[in-house]
C-alpha positions, 0 to 999 in steps of 0.5 A: 525421624531424626536425620544427618547428613555430611559430605563435600559437594563438588562443583558439579554436584557430586557428593564426595566422601570426607574423613572420619565417616564412620565415626561421624555416623556412630556419634550421630547414632549415639546422639539419637539420630535415626538416619544418616544421608552420607556420600557413597564412599563413607558407607560403613560395612555395617551401620552402628546402632539403629542408624539407617545409612543412606548413600548419595552420589549427587546433591539432588538425591541428598535434597530429596531424601532431606525435604 
């Protein structure tokens, strides 16, 4: 399982959307990643390729998924 994650983390632990989220997910899929842990605001309507897109709102959620 190859996972990737991105987002901006706020002082209160919220995970904020970033620019070019869909492009980042597409690039990860092309490079063979199978799961993307992303801010809820960056979830595309349809995931590119065979990558599973997992939305998170808090840092704690992202860490539980990653480890």
